C-alpha positions as CSV (number, residue, x, y, z in Angstrom):
1,X,-15.6,33.0,-0.7
2,X,-13.4,36.3,-0.2
3,X,-14.8,39.2,-2.2
4,X,-13.2,41.1,-5.0
5,X,-16.1,43.1,-5.7
6,X,-15.1,46.4,-4.3
7,X,-11.8,46.2,-6.2
8,X,-13.4,44.9,-9.7
9,X,-16.5,47.8,-9.4
10,X,-14.1,50.4,-8.5
11,X,-12.0,49.7,-11.4
12,X,-15.0,50.1,-13.8
13,X,-15.1,54.0,-12.9
14,X,-15.0,55.7,-16.1
15,X,-15.2,59.5,-16.4
16,X,-17.0,60.0,-19.6
17,X,-15.3,62.1,-21.9
18,X,-11.9,62.5,-19.6
19,X,-9.6,59.6,-19.3
20,X,-8.4,59.1,-15.8
21,X,-5.7,56.9,-14.7
22,X,-6.1,55.9,-11.2
23,X,-5.8,52.9,-9.0
24,X,-9.6,53.3,-8.4
25,X,-11.4,55.8,-10.9
26,X,-14.4,57.6,-10.7
27,X,-17.5,58.2,-12.6
28,X,-20.0,60.4,-13.0
29,X,-23.0,57.6,-12.8
30,X,-23.1,54.8,-15.6
31,X,-25.2,55.1,-18.7
32,X,-26.4,52.3,-19.9
33,X,-24.2,51.1,-22.9
34,X,-25.5,49.9,-26.1
35,X,-25.4,45.9,-26.7
36,X,-22.0,45.0,-28.1
37,X,-21.0,41.9,-30.3
38,X,-19.1,39.3,-28.8
39,X,-15.5,40.0,-28.9
40,X,-13.2,38.4,-31.2
41,X,-11.4,34.8,-29.7
42,X,-14.5,34.1,-27.6
43,X,-15.4,30.3,-27.8
44,X,-18.9,29.4,-29.4
45,X,-21.6,28.6,-27.1
46,X,-22.1,25.2,-26.0
47,X,-25.7,23.5,-26.1
48,X,-27.9,24.2,-23.5
49,X,-28.7,20.5,-23.1
50,X,-25.2,19.8,-22.7
51,X,-23.5,23.0,-20.9
52,X,-21.7,21.7,-17.9
53,X,-23.7,24.7,-16.1
54,X,-27.0,23.4,-17.0
55,X,-26.7,19.6,-17.0
56,X,-23.9,19.1,-14.3
57,X,-24.8,18.8,-10.7
58,X,-23.6,22.4,-9.5
59,X,-26.1,25.2,-8.9
60,X,-26.2,27.7,-11.5
61,X,-26.8,31.2,-10.6
62,X,-28.4,32.9,-13.9
63,X,-27.9,36.9,-13.9
64,X,-29.4,39.6,-16.2
65,X,-27.1,42.3,-17.8
66,X,-28.4,45.2,-19.7
67,X,-24.9,45.1,-22.0
68,X,-22.7,42.7,-22.9
69,X,-18.9,42.6,-22.4
70,X,-17.2,44.9,-25.2
71,X,-13.6,42.9,-24.6
72,X,-12.7,39.3,-24.0
73,X,-9.0,40.6,-23.4
74,X,-8.4,41.3,-19.7
75,X,-5.4,43.6,-20.2
76,X,-7.6,45.4,-22.4
77,X,-10.4,45.9,-19.8
78,X,-8.3,47.1,-17.4
79,X,-6.4,49.4,-19.5
80,X,-9.1,51.0,-21.6
81,X,-12.3,49.1,-21.2
82,X,-13.2,49.6,-17.6
83,X,-17.1,49.2,-17.9
84,X,-19.4,48.2,-15.6
85,X,-20.6,45.1,-17.7
86,X,-16.8,44.0,-18.1
87,X,-16.2,44.4,-14.4
88,X,-19.2,42.0,-13.7
89,X,-18.4,39.2,-16.0
90,X,-14.2,39.4,-16.4
91,X,-13.7,40.9,-12.7
92,X,-14.1,37.6,-11.1
93,X,-11.4,36.1,-13.4
94,X,-8.1,37.4,-12.1
95,X,-6.8,37.3,-8.7
96,X,-4.9,40.0,-6.4
97,X,-2.6,39.8,-3.1
98,X,-5.7,40.7,-1.3
99,X,-9.4,41.2,-1.5
100,X,-11.9,43.6,-0.2
101,X,-14.6,42.1,2.4
102,X,-17.9,43.5,1.3
103,X,-19.3,44.2,4.8
104,X,-16.1,45.6,6.6
105,X,-14.0,47.1,3.6
106,X,-11.0,45.3,4.8
107,X,-8.6,44.0,3.2
108,X,-8.4,40.1,3.6
109,X,-5.6,37.9,2.0
110,X,-6.4,36.1,-1.5
111,X,-3.1,35.4,-3.4
112,X,-0.9,36.5,0.0
113,X,-0.8,34.1,2.8
114,X,-1.4,36.8,5.6
115,X,-3.0,40.3,6.1
116,X,-0.8,43.2,4.7
117,X,2.2,44.5,6.6
118,X,3.7,47.7,7.1
119,X,6.7,48.4,4.9
120,X,10.5,48.4,6.0
121,X,13.3,50.7,5.6
122,X,16.6,49.4,5.8
123,X,18.5,52.6,5.2
124,X,18.6,51.8,1.6
125,X,15.0,52.0,0.7
126,X,11.5,51.0,1.7
127,X,9.9,47.4,0.8
128,X,7.8,44.6,1.6
129,X,7.7,41.2,1.7
130,X,4.7,39.1,0.9
131,X,4.3,35.5,1.4
132,X,1.8,34.0,-0.9
133,X,-0.7,30.9,-0.1
134,X,-0.3,28.1,-1.9
135,X,-4.0,27.0,-2.1
136,X,-5.1,28.9,-4.8
137,X,-4.3,28.1,-8.7
138,X,-4.9,29.0,-12.0
139,X,-8.1,26.9,-13.7
140,X,-5.8,24.8,-15.4
141,X,-4.4,23.7,-12.3
142,X,-1.3,25.7,-12.4
143,X,-0.2,27.4,-9.2
144,X,-0.4,31.1,-8.9
145,X,3.0,32.1,-7.8
146,X,5.4,35.4,-7.5
147,X,6.7,34.9,-11.0
148,X,2.9,36.0,-12.0
149,X,3.2,38.9,-10.5
150,X,6.8,39.9,-11.6
151,X,5.6,39.3,-14.9
152,X,2.3,41.1,-14.8
153,X,4.1,44.2,-13.4
154,X,7.2,43.9,-16.0
155,X,4.5,43.9,-18.7
156,X,2.8,47.1,-17.3
157,X,6.1,48.7,-17.2
158,X,7.6,47.5,-20.5
159,X,4.5,48.0,-22.5
160,X,3.8,51.5,-20.8
161,X,0.0,50.5,-20.1
162,X,-2.3,53.2,-18.8
163,X,-5.7,53.2,-17.0
164,X,-5.9,51.1,-13.7
165,X,-2.6,49.5,-15.0
166,X,-0.7,52.4,-14.6
167,X,-2.4,53.3,-11.2
168,X,-1.8,49.6,-9.7
169,X,1.7,49.7,-10.6
170,X,2.9,53.3,-10.0
171,X,6.3,54.9,-10.9
172,X,7.1,54.6,-7.0
173,X,7.4,50.9,-7.3
174,X,10.6,50.3,-8.7
175,X,10.9,46.6,-8.5
176,X,8.7,43.8,-7.7
177,X,11.2,40.5,-7.3
178,X,10.4,37.1,-6.9
179,X,12.7,35.4,-3.9
180,X,11.3,32.2,-4.5
181,X,8.0,30.7,-6.0
182,X,6.0,31.5,-3.0
183,X,8.0,35.1,-1.6
184,X,7.7,38.5,-3.3
185,X,9.7,41.6,-2.5
186,X,8.2,44.9,-3.6
187,X,10.6,47.9,-3.4
188,X,9.4,51.5,-3.3
189,X,11.4,54.6,-4.0
190,X,9.8,56.4,-1.1
191,X,7.8,55.7,2.1
192,X,4.3,54.1,0.7
193,X,1.1,55.9,1.5
194,X,-1.8,53.5,2.0
195,X,-3.0,54.6,-1.7
196,X,0.2,52.8,-2.8
197,X,0.4,49.8,-0.2
198,X,-1.6,47.9,0.2
199,X,-4.3,49.8,-1.7
200,X,-2.2,50.0,-4.9
201,X,-0.3,47.4,-6.0
202,X,-1.6,45.1,-3.3
203,X,-5.1,45.0,-5.1
204,X,-3.7,45.0,-8.5
205,X,-4.6,41.9,-10.7
206,X,-2.5,39.6,-11.5
207,X,-2.2,37.9,-14.8
208,X,-0.9,34.2,-15.7
209,X,2.6,34.3,-16.9
210,X,2.4,30.7,-18.2
211,X,-0.4,31.7,-20.7
212,X,0.4,35.2,-21.7
213,X,4.5,35.2,-21.7
214,X,4.6,33.7,-25.1
215,X,1.9,35.8,-26.6
216,X,3.7,39.2,-25.4
217,X,7.2,38.4,-26.2
218,X,8.3,40.5,-29.2
219,X,5.0,43.1,-28.8
220,X,6.0,46.8,-28.4
221,X,2.8,48.6,-27.4
222,X,-0.5,48.7,-25.4
223,X,-2.3,48.5,-29.2
224,X,-0.8,45.5,-29.6
225,X,-1.5,43.6,-26.4
226,X,-5.0,44.8,-26.5
227,X,-5.4,43.3,-29.9
228,X,-4.4,39.8,-29.0
229,X,-6.7,37.2,-28.8
230,X,-7.2,36.2,-25.3
231,X,-7.9,32.3,-26.5
232,X,-7.3,29.7,-23.6
233,X,-7.0,32.2,-20.9
234,X,-7.2,30.6,-17.5
235,X,-8.9,32.2,-14.0
236,X,-7.1,32.6,-10.9
237,X,-10.7,34.1,-9.5
238,X,-13.6,32.5,-8.9
239,X,-14.9,32.3,-12.0
240,X,-13.6,30.5,-15.4
241,X,-15.3,32.4,-18.6
242,X,-16.4,28.9,-20.7
243,X,-18.2,31.1,-23.7
244,X,-19.5,34.7,-24.6
245,X,-21.9,35.4,-27.2
246,X,-23.8,38.8,-27.6
247,X,-26.7,37.4,-25.4
248,X,-25.2,34.9,-23.5
249,X,-21.8,34.4,-21.1
250,X,-21.2,31.1,-19.4
251,X,-18.9,30.5,-16.6
252,X,-17.9,27.9,-14.5
253,X,-16.6,27.7,-11.0
254,X,-12.5,27.7,-10.8
255,X,-11.6,24.5,-9.4
256,X,-8.6,26.0,-8.6
257,X,-10.1,28.7,-6.3
258,X,-10.2,27.8,-2.6
259,X,-13.3,28.6,-1.4
260,X,-16.2,26.1,-1.8
261,X,-19.8,27.0,-2.8
262,X,-19.1,29.2,-5.8
263,X,-21.7,28.9,-8.2
264,X,-21.5,28.3,-12.1
265,X,-22.8,32.1,-13.4
266,X,-24.7,32.3,-16.7
267,X,-25.3,36.1,-17.9
268,X,-28.1,36.6,-20.1
269,X,-27.6,39.6,-22.2
270,X,-31.3,41.8,-22.3
271,X,-32.1,45.0,-24.8
272,X,-33.2,46.8,-21.6
273,X,-34.5,46.7,-18.0
274,X,-37.9,45.9,-19.2
275,X,-37.4,42.6,-20.9
276,X,-34.8,41.7,-18.0
277,X,-37.6,42.4,-15.5
278,X,-40.0,40.3,-17.8
279,X,-37.2,37.5,-17.3
280,X,-36.8,37.6,-13.6
281,X,-41.0,37.6,-13.0
282,X,-40.9,34.5,-15.0
283,X,-38.2,32.7,-13.0
284,X,-35.7,32.6,-16.0
285,X,-33.2,35.0,-14.3
286,X,-32.2,35.2,-10.4
287,X,-31.4,39.0,-10.5
288,X,-30.7,42.1,-12.8
289,X,-27.0,44.0,-12.6
290,X,-27.1,47.4,-13.4
291,X,-24.9,49.9,-11.9
292,X,-28.3,52.2,-11.0
293,X,-30.2,49.8,-9.9
294,X,-33.9,49.4,-10.4
295,X,-36.0,52.2,-12.3
296,X,-39.3,53.3,-10.2
297,X,-40.7,51.4,-13.3
298,X,-38.9,48.2,-12.7
299,X,-39.7,48.3,-8.7
300,X,-43.3,48.5,-9.2
301,X,-43.2,45.7,-12.2
302,X,-41.6,43.4,-9.8
303,X,-43.3,44.2,-6.3
304,X,-45.6,41.8,-5.1
305,X,-44.5,38.9,-7.5
306,X,-44.2,35.9,-5.5
307,X,-40.6,34.4,-4.8
308,X,-39.1,37.8,-5.5
309,X,-37.5,40.1,-3.2
310,X,-36.8,44.0,-3.5
311,X,-33.6,45.2,-1.4
312,X,-32.8,48.7,-0.7
313,X,-28.9,49.3,-0.3
314,X,-26.6,52.2,-0.1
315,X,-24.9,53.5,-3.1
316,X,-21.4,54.2,-2.7
317,X,-22.2,57.5,-4.6
318,X,-23.1,61.1,-4.1
319,X,-25.3,63.7,-6.0
320,X,-24.5,67.2,-6.0
321,X,-24.9,70.7,-7.7
322,X,-21.6,72.1,-8.8
323,X,-20.7,75.8,-9.2
324,X,-18.7,77.7,-11.5
325,X,-16.0,79.3,-9.5
326,X,-14.6,81.4,-12.2
327,X,-18.0,83.1,-12.9
328,X,-19.8,85.7,-10.8
329,X,-22.0,85.4,-8.7
330,X,-21.0,81.5,-8.3
331,X,-17.5,83.0,-7.4
332,X,-18.1,84.6,-4.0
333,X,-18.5,82.0,-1.2
334,X,-21.4,83.9,0.3
335,X,-23.5,83.3,-2.8
336,X,-22.9,79.4,-2.3
337,X,-23.3,79.8,1.5
338,X,-26.6,81.2,1.2
339,X,-27.9,78.7,-1.1
340,X,-26.7,76.2,1.1
341,X,-28.1,77.4,4.3
342,X,-31.6,78.1,2.6
343,X,-31.8,74.8,0.5
344,X,-33.7,72.3,3.0
345,X,-31.7,69.3,1.5
346,X,-33.5,66.9,4.3
347,X,-37.3,68.3,3.1
348,X,-36.0,68.4,-0.6
349,X,-34.6,64.2,-0.3
350,X,-37.5,63.4,1.4
351,X,-40.0,64.8,-0.9
352,X,-37.7,64.0,-4.3
353,X,-35.8,61.0,-3.5
354,X,-37.6,59.6,-0.4
355,X,-35.1,56.4,-0.4
356,X,-32.1,58.7,-0.3
357,X,-30.1,60.5,2.5
358,X,-29.6,64.1,2.4
359,X,-26.2,64.7,2.4
360,X,-23.7,67.6,4.0
361,X,-20.3,65.6,3.1
362,X,-19.3,63.6,-0.2
363,X,-18.4,60.5,1.9
364,X,-21.4,58.4,3.2
365,X,-22.3,57.5,6.5
366,X,-22.9,54.0,5.0
367,X,-19.2,53.9,4.5
368,X,-18.9,52.5,8.4
369,X,-15.1,52.4,8.4
370,X,-14.2,55.9,7.3
371,X,-17.3,57.8,8.4
372,X,-16.9,60.4,11.3
373,X,-19.9,60.8,13.1
374,X,-18.7,63.8,15.3
375,X,-17.1,65.4,12.2
376,X,-20.1,65.0,9.9
377,X,-22.4,66.3,12.9
378,X,-19.9,69.5,13.3
379,X,-20.5,70.0,9.2
380,X,-23.9,69.7,9.4
381,X,-24.6,71.8,12.4
382,X,-25.3,75.1,10.8
383,X,-27.8,73.8,8.7
384,X,-30.0,72.4,11.3
385,X,-30.7,75.6,13.0
386,X,-34.1,77.7,12.7
387,X,-35.0,78.7,9.2
388,X,-35.1,82.3,10.4
389,X,-31.7,82.2,11.7
390,X,-30.3,80.6,8.5
391,X,-32.1,83.3,6.9
392,X,-30.5,86.1,8.6
393,X,-26.9,84.7,8.4
394,X,-27.8,84.1,4.6
395,X,-28.8,88.3,4.1
396,X,-26.1,89.2,6.3
397,X,-23.5,87.5,4.2
398,X,-24.7,88.6,0.9
399,X,-25.3,92.0,2.2
400,X,-21.6,92.0,3.0
401,X,-20.3,91.9,-0.5
402,X,-22.9,94.2,-2.2
403,X,-26.4,92.4,-2.2
404,X,-29.3,94.8,-1.3
405,X,-33.1,94.7,-2.4
406,X,-36.2,96.8,-2.4
407,X,-37.8,94.2,-0.4
408,X,-35.2,92.0,1.2
409,X,-36.0,88.1,1.6
410,X,-37.7,86.9,4.9
411,X,-39.2,84.0,6.8
412,X,-42.7,84.6,7.6
413,X,-44.7,81.8,9.1
414,X,-42.0,79.4,8.8
415,X,-42.0,79.9,4.9
416,X,-39.1,82.0,2.8
417,X,-40.8,85.0,1.2
418,X,-39.0,86.0,-1.9
419,X,-36.9,89.3,-2.1
420,X,-37.9,91.9,-4.6
421,X,-35.4,94.3,-6.7
422,X,-32.6,92.5,-6.1
423,X,-28.9,94.1,-7.3
424,X,-25.3,93.2,-6.6
425,X,-23.1,96.5,-6.6
426,X,-25.9,98.5,-8.0
427,X,-26.7,96.3,-10.9
428,X,-29.2,93.5,-11.4
429,X,-28.0,90.1,-11.6
430,X,-28.2,88.3,-14.9
431,X,-30.4,85.2,-15.3
432,X,-29.0,82.0,-13.4
433,X,-29.2,78.6,-15.5
434,X,-28.9,75.1,-13.9
435,X,-27.8,72.3,-16.0
436,X,-29.6,68.5,-15.4
437,X,-30.1,65.7,-16.9
438,X,-33.9,65.3,-17.5
439,X,-36.8,62.6,-16.7
440,X,-35.4,59.7,-18.9
441,X,-32.1,59.5,-17.4
442,X,-33.4,60.4,-13.7
443,X,-36.3,62.1,-12.7
444,X,-35.3,62.9,-9.3
445,X,-32.8,65.3,-11.0
446,X,-35.1,68.0,-12.8
447,X,-37.2,67.5,-9.5
448,X,-34.4,68.4,-7.2
449,X,-33.5,71.3,-9.4
450,X,-36.9,72.8,-9.1
451,X,-36.3,73.3,-5.5
452,X,-32.9,74.9,-5.9
453,X,-34.3,77.2,-8.5
454,X,-37.2,78.3,-6.1
455,X,-34.7,78.7,-3.1
456,X,-32.4,81.2,-5.3
457,X,-35.6,83.1,-6.5
458,X,-36.4,83.7,-3.0
459,X,-33.2,85.4,-3.1
460,X,-34.1,87.5,-6.1
461,X,-32.6,85.5,-8.8
462,X,-33.8,84.9,-12.1
463,X,-33.1,81.3,-12.5
464,X,-33.7,79.3,-15.7
465,X,-33.0,75.5,-15.7
466,X,-31.9,73.8,-18.8
467,X,-33.2,70.6,-18.5
468,X,-31.2,68.2,-21.3
469,X,-29.3,64.6,-21.9
470,X,-26.9,63.1,-19.7
471,X,-23.9,63.6,-22.2
472,X,-24.8,67.6,-22.6
473,X,-24.6,68.1,-19.3
474,X,-21.6,66.2,-19.0
475,X,-19.9,67.6,-22.1
476,X,-20.3,71.2,-20.6
477,X,-19.5,70.7,-17.3
478,X,-16.2,69.1,-18.0
479,X,-15.1,70.8,-21.2
480,X,-13.6,74.3,-21.9
481,X,-14.9,76.6,-25.0
482,X,-12.4,77.7,-27.3
483,X,-11.3,80.8,-25.0
484,X,-10.5,78.2,-22.2
485,X,-13.7,79.5,-19.9
486,X,-16.0,77.1,-18.1
487,X,-19.6,76.7,-19.8
488,X,-22.1,76.8,-17.4
489,X,-23.1,78.6,-14.1
490,X,-24.3,75.6,-12.3
491,X,-24.9,71.6,-12.7
492,X,-26.7,68.9,-11.1
493,X,-24.4,65.7,-11.6
494,X,-23.2,62.7,-9.4
495,X,-20.3,60.5,-8.9
496,X,-20.0,56.7,-8.0
497,X,-16.9,57.0,-5.6
498,X,-14.8,54.2,-6.2
499,X,-13.1,52.4,-3.8
500,X,-14.7,52.2,-0.3
501,X,-11.8,50.7,1.5
502,X,-9.9,53.8,0.7
503,X,-11.8,56.9,-0.4
504,X,-9.4,58.8,-2.6
505,X,-11.7,60.6,-4.9
506,X,-11.0,64.0,-3.1
507,X,-7.9,64.7,-5.2
508,X,-9.6,63.7,-8.9
509,X,-12.7,66.2,-7.8
510,X,-11.2,69.0,-5.5
511,X,-7.5,69.4,-6.2
512,X,-5.9,72.0,-8.0
513,X,-4.7,69.8,-10.7
514,X,-7.4,67.3,-10.3
515,X,-8.5,65.6,-13.5
516,X,-12.2,65.9,-13.0
517,X,-11.7,69.3,-10.8
518,X,-14.7,71.0,-13.2
519,X,-15.3,74.0,-10.6
520,X,-11.8,75.7,-10.8
521,X,-11.5,75.2,-7.2
522,X,-7.8,75.6,-5.5
523,X,-7.6,76.1,-1.5
524,X,-4.4,75.8,0.2
525,X,-5.9,74.0,3.2
526,X,-7.5,71.2,1.1
527,X,-4.3,70.6,-0.6
528,X,-2.2,70.4,2.8
529,X,-4.7,67.8,4.1
530,X,-4.5,66.0,0.6
531,X,-1.2,65.9,0.7
532,X,-1.1,64.5,4.2
533,X,-3.7,61.8,3.3
534,X,-1.6,60.8,0.6
535,X,1.7,60.3,2.8
536,X,-0.4,58.7,5.4
537,X,1.1,55.0,6.0
538,X,-2.0,54.1,8.8
539,X,-5.8,54.4,8.7
540,X,-6.0,56.7,11.6
541,X,-3.6,59.0,9.7
542,X,-5.6,58.8,6.6
543,X,-8.5,59.3,8.2
544,X,-7.6,62.4,9.9
545,X,-6.6,64.0,6.7
546,X,-9.7,63.1,5.2
547,X,-11.8,64.8,7.4
548,X,-9.8,68.0,6.8
549,X,-10.5,67.4,3.2
550,X,-14.3,66.9,4.1
551,X,-14.1,70.2,6.1
552,X,-12.5,72.5,3.6
553,X,-15.0,71.4,0.8
554,X,-18.1,71.9,3.1
555,X,-16.7,75.3,4.0
556,X,-15.5,76.5,0.6
557,X,-18.7,75.0,-1.2
558,X,-17.1,74.0,-4.8
559,X,-19.8,71.4,-4.5
560,X,-23.3,71.8,-2.5
561,X,-23.7,67.9,-1.7
562,X,-27.5,67.1,-2.0
563,X,-28.0,63.6,-1.3
564,X,-26.5,59.6,-1.0
565,X,-28.9,57.6,-3.2
566,X,-29.7,54.3,-2.6
567,X,-29.7,51.1,-4.8
568,X,-32.9,49.0,-5.4
569,X,-32.4,45.8,-6.5
570,X,-34.6,42.6,-6.9
571,X,-33.7,38.7,-6.9
572,X,-35.3,35.6,-6.6
573,X,-35.3,34.9,-3.2
574,X,-36.8,31.2,-4.1
575,X,-33.9,30.5,-5.7
576,X,-31.0,32.4,-3.8
577,X,-30.3,33.9,-0.6
578,X,-27.6,36.4,0.9
579,X,-25.8,36.7,3.7
580,X,-24.9,40.2,3.4
581,X,-28.0,42.9,3.0
582,X,-27.8,46.6,2.3
583,X,-24.4,46.7,2.5
584,X,-22.6,49.7,0.7
585,X,-22.9,49.2,-3.0
586,X,-25.7,46.5,-2.8
587,X,-25.7,43.2,-4.9
588,X,-24.4,44.7,-7.9
589,X,-21.5,46.3,-6.0
590,X,-20.4,42.7,-5.0
591,X,-20.6,41.5,-8.7
592,X,-23.8,40.0,-8.0
593,X,-23.4,38.6,-4.5
594,X,-20.9,35.9,-5.6
595,X,-19.0,36.1,-2.2
596,X,-22.0,35.5,0.0
597,X,-24.7,33.6,-2.5
598,X,-26.1,30.3,-1.5
599,X,-29.0,28.4,-3.2
600,X,-32.3,27.9,-1.6
601,X,-32.7,24.4,-1.4
């Protein structure tokens, strides 16, 4: 089965406190939402003894969730409710022209017949023709046609839908025309970059016109659309939803999806991880989907359980220290560079998060289709020197901008010795604060913050970590006070980085007008490379521009990237096996591994 998973999970990326409309959005990690009641319009659960999924002959994949879906309306999910939990359940129910292979991150045909072709210019504009395959149909037997794509596009435009709808069908698309039931023409206002074609409209969800056109006829707003009862909506993806309650969601394989071996799936909603782990230990479920993977306590509880396998996979995310570039001393590049030189990220990662990988670029080496070993090694080079050389460079840089000490910091017997009597332009610096979520959210954050604190204290600063809840850190980091000033010195957070097949997160995080630019970063070199990236029509052009942005960010350090975490997940190896292992995003990043799962005989 071709994987829809990277697209679907990418579409769940929500900025808490900030609304970002993007083809694939970003999120400052995930919180576990409270359990929700069954959305209106879903069918009543069928009796366990008579349900197809448990009384039929097909294999039943049993998945645990830590929250239910917040809507059964697919339009609303994409537009306003892009949670991970909605993505796990609703994501596999709608097709796109292309899907993303979980191992290679390459686009593969789903509704389209062949791989994406480059757009053509005929002197009047840019356009692309897509021939649709005839092997995929909606779950009621109706074929998926070009008219469905046109209907979806026109509904998004007519109602002004936001969220991922707006990113999937942006204004640069002038028209989508069905030239025949199986021929589609997409017209652009200019030469489209990869983010528009094929990674924008090519990965956009397609809705069934024969189900929704009558429902949407006469409505005028997105709110009216999202309030509609989805009723007997149909699936064009691998799974069709049968019933939804607050504790159980039942789906069956879509007979119109061309690949064989698709399991029926029952999702059970648990109050917390401990209850889900207990169910896996007894064999009641096969795995637990959680954007954050298993906690240390969950891993410990499952370890040694007969029939249970524990798997570690690179997460498509990064943890970082953000600097307030509008406040001294963080505004001085030399301050940020000195901390980067002296903080031993390799040692800190090994001692605090041994399952993670020390980071020197925002892009993870696990994203093999975009990672450049030579570029990454060049960026990491200054931090591989001996500690004495790094200390010398840090102190020299700080002295150049007015730092002095009664006793300068030094390296003695391979260990940092704290400087005493620090002044900056003759004045002692004010105490510095570092915001971080506490142990309840992630024990690694406060522990890693202690390493940062110790390093800054070696330079002579008085550092005071502020350990608080996740929401407070996000609120203070991403909102201004009443005077328009940023409300922090430094903070420790992380990002899940959206679509690994086209890493376009740099705009959101670092562009001068980036919706998630919390640091105040602005740099002409970065902006020039960003423009090149967004204009690029070929992967090689985009990759070169991406590494231009990585070099700028590594030099200017609006973020000090700390580490790339791993996801730790468990599953019943005595019930299911996966063809893919330890790939970017893990099992949850593949929506439970639907694309490569087979039952154990």
